[in-house]
N, C-alpha and C positions, 0 to 999 in steps of 0.2 A: 718645136723649141730646141735650141742648141744646148748641148750638155755643158754643165758648169765647168768642166775641165777644159773646154775648148777655148783657146786663147782668142780666137777670132770673135767670139761673142762679146768681148769688151776690149778689144785691142786698142781702138782709137776712140778718144773722147768725141762725142757727137757735137761738141761746141768748138773746141780748139784743135782737134785731131791729134793731140799728144797721146803718149802711151804710158804715162807715169801715174800709177794708181796707189792710193792709200786705203787699206782695209780698215773699216771702222766698226763693223758689227755684223751679226747674223741673227736670223730667226728661223725656227723650225715650224713648219705649217703642217697641221694634221686635219684631215677631212672632218673630224668629229669636234674640233674646237669651236668656240664661239668667236665670231668676228664682230667688231663694233660697227655694224652697218645695218641699216634697216632693209637693205637689199642683199643680205649676205647669201641667201640661198642661190640666187642667180650667179653671183660672183664666185661662190664656191664651185659651182658646176663648171664655170669657165676655167677656173684655175686648175682644178683636179681632173677634169674630164676632157675639155677641149684643148687646153694648152699642154698638160703634162701626162695625163693618163696614169696618175699615181695617187696613192692614199696619203702620202706624206712627202715633204720635200724641204730641204734647207735652202734658204735664200740669203745671199751675202751682199752687204752694202759697201760700196767703194766711193771715194772722193778723188776726182781728178786733181793731181798735185800741181797742175799748172793753172787751171781756171776755176777750180772749186765746184764744178758740176758734180752732182751726186746721182748715182744710178744703182739699181739692184740687179744682181745676177743670180739665176738666169733671167734674161731680159726678153720680153715678147717681141716678135718680129712684126713687120707691117702686115703680113698674112695673118698672124695670130690676132692682131687687133681688128682686122677686117672681119674675122670670124666672130670675135667678141661682139661687135656692134650689130652684126647680122642676127646673132642669137638674141641680144637684148631687145632689138626692135620687135621681136616676136613674142617676148614674154613680159615686157614692161611698157609702161607709158613713157618710154624714153623720148624726150624732146617735146612732149605734148604739154601745152599750157593747162590742159585739163588735169594733169597730174600734180599741180602745185596749188597751194592755198590762195585765197583772196589777198591775204597779207603779202605773200610772195609776189603775186602779180603786181601789186601796187609798188613794192620795193623795186621790182625789175623795171617798171615804167619810169620811176623817178631816176633810177640809175642810168637808163637810156637817155633821158633828157640831159643829165649831167655830162655824159659822154659827148653828145652832140654839141653842147655848148662849149666843151673843152676843145673839140676839133675846130670849131669856128674861130678860136683864138689863133690857130696855127695855119690856117688855110686862107688863100686869097680868093677862093672860089665863092662867088655870091649867087650863082644860079642854083637850080636844083641839082643835087648830086646823085651819082650812081653809087649805091652803097651795097656792099656784099657782107653778109654775116657768115663767115666760114665756121661750120660747126654750130650753127645758130638754131638748132632744134626746129620748131615749127614757124620760126620767124617772129615770135612775140616781142623780142627785144627791139625789133625794127619798127614797131607800130607807131611810136612817137615821131619817128623820122618820116614814115609814110604819111602821117597826118599833116606834116609840114611840107608835103609836096615832093619829097625825094623819091627816086626810083629804087626800090628795095628788092634784093635778091638773097637767097640763102642756099648754102650747100650743106647737106646733112643726110644721114641715113634715114631719118624720119621723113616719111613721104607726104604727110598731110599738112601742108603749110596753110597759114591763115590767109584770109581774103586780102588781095592786094599785094601779096608777097610771092615772087616768082622763084620756084625751086629749080636749080640748075643741075642737080645730081647729088651723088653720094660723096665724091671726092674731087680733088683738084683736077684730075684728068678728065672729068666730065664737063668742065666749063669750056664752051666754045672759045677759041682763041680771039675771035673778034670782039669779045666783051672786054671793056676797060672800065675801071672803077676809080672814083675819086676818094673813096674810103673803104678799106677792108677791115672788118672787125674780127678778131680772134679772141673771144672772151672765154677764159677757162678752157682752153684747147691745148696749148703747148705742153701742159703737164701730162697729156694723154697719148702723145704721139711717139712712135718708134724713131722717126726721123724729123724732128722739128726744124732743123736747119734746112733740110730738103724742101719742106713746105714753104718756109719764108723765102727761099731762093725762087721757088716756083711762083709765088704770089707776085713777084716783081714784074712778071710778064703781063699781069692783068691790071697794073696800075697806070693811070694817066700820068702825064708829065709832073703834075703837082699832087699826085695821089699820096695818101697817107695810110699807114697800117697802125691800128690800135690794138693792143693786147692787154689782158689782165691774167695774172697767174697767182695762185695762192702761195703764201710764204709758209712753208711747213718744216723748216730745218731746225727750229729751236729744240735742242736736246734730241735730235733725230739721228742717233747713232745706229739704230736698228731699223730694218724694213717695217713699213706700216702693217698694222694688223690686217687690213684689207690690201693685198698686194696687186689687185686687179684694176682699181679705179684710176690711180695715178702711178705713172712709171718714171716721171722725170721730176727732179726736185731742184728748185732754183732759189737764188737770193737776188737782190737788186743788181749787183754788179755782173753776175753771170748772165742775167737776161740781157743786159746791155751788150755784153760780149757776143752773145748768140746773134743779136741783130747785126753787130759790126762784121762778124765773120760771114754773115749771110748777104753782105753788100748793102747795108743800110747806114744812114746817118741818124743817130738817135737825137731827137729834139726835145723829148720829155721822158724822164725815167724817175718815178717816185714811188715810195712806199707809203701806204696809208691803211687805215682801218675802214672796211667796207662790208657790205652784206652781199651774199650770193644766195639767192632764194631767201630763206630766213636765217641763214647762218652768218654770224659776224666773224670776220677773219681779217688777218693781215694780207694785203695783196700788193703786187707791184703793177703800176700802170705804166705802159710804155707807148710812146707815139714816135713813129719813125718814117723817113722817106728814103728813097734809093740814094745811095752815095757811098763812096769808099773812103773810110777814115782809118788811118794807120793805127795799129794796135801795138802797144808797148809791153815790154816784159814787166814793167811796174804795174800796169793795169791787171795783168794776169796774176801777179803775186798778190795784189790787193784783193782780188776776187777770191783766191784760195784762202787767204787769212779771214776774210769775211765769213766764208762758210765754216771754217774751223772755229771761229769765235761763236758762231751760232750753235753748233752741235756740242761744243764744250764751253758753255757760258759760265760767267761768274755773276754776282749780284749786280755789279755796275752795268754789265752788258744787258742783263735782264731789264734794268731800268731804261736803258737806251732803246731797247726793242719795243717796250710797251709804254713809254712815257706819254704817248698820245692817247692812251686808253686808261684813265685813272681808276675806273671801276675794276678793271682787270688787275691793276697794280695793288689795289686795296685787298682784293681776294687773295692774291699771292702773299701779301704781307701777313694777313690774318692766318692763313694756312701755316706759314712758317712759325709765327708766334705760338700757335696752338701746338705745333709739332715739338717745338723746343720745350714747352711746359710739360708735355706728356713724357718727354725723355728725361 
């Protein structure tokens, strides 16, 4: 890991390559503190032993003043993340469908059907498709697609794929160049990568002429002025506009980019769904400014912005309202 004082460790934004940063908060981590994660033991070992070799460490959060992308410093490198997943593959059921509940399996299956139906609206391909799930665990998300006759492949550190799913390797460089795909899925992947733009640029080489890339990322920036309690699982933090810019800077035309409430395993969360194809679309200063303001409005929200963020989830809004009413009465 690079030292916090090293300018190079966060010199250029990984989306827009600008060098203007706004400091928004910091958190001190101690090896003895409790992390809000059911897998905190493994994550703690990665953070304090594999990445830093320290008992405590301060982590700083910055916002790119051009595009609104958020990152935490010190930031893990590609090598650090490679070591992380090698370690997790040996100590957890990472990527295995055996590690999730029956309810989660059902929700994953239904979500996969929705994704396939969504893609069909934007593609002219009517034959069976070649589909790659990058970071797709054991390939269980591809099962509905496999049952519909599509050729399904997966790239992941987890080595035991399900029957009918072909594993191509751990990372992008393991995929033979002769492979071409009609659809590449990156579901809950871009928030984990040291170089997400590098991945998206690399995936272009594996797309057919009419090929599409589909991504999902969690929306985690609401009041997020400090680094997460678990600093290992996610290292990139996006909102709707910054994801669109990430694709554009990577040489894609975005044909769908929307925020919605969805489930990942059994966790309900806000996500951004993006569907894109290769293409070069000019990026304006207005777009960059809009993205920065969107991030700023999320991390420093008011009541009206809270309503806009969660208007599609009335149960959540009711909980927030009741909590505030109770707080006001006790004060």
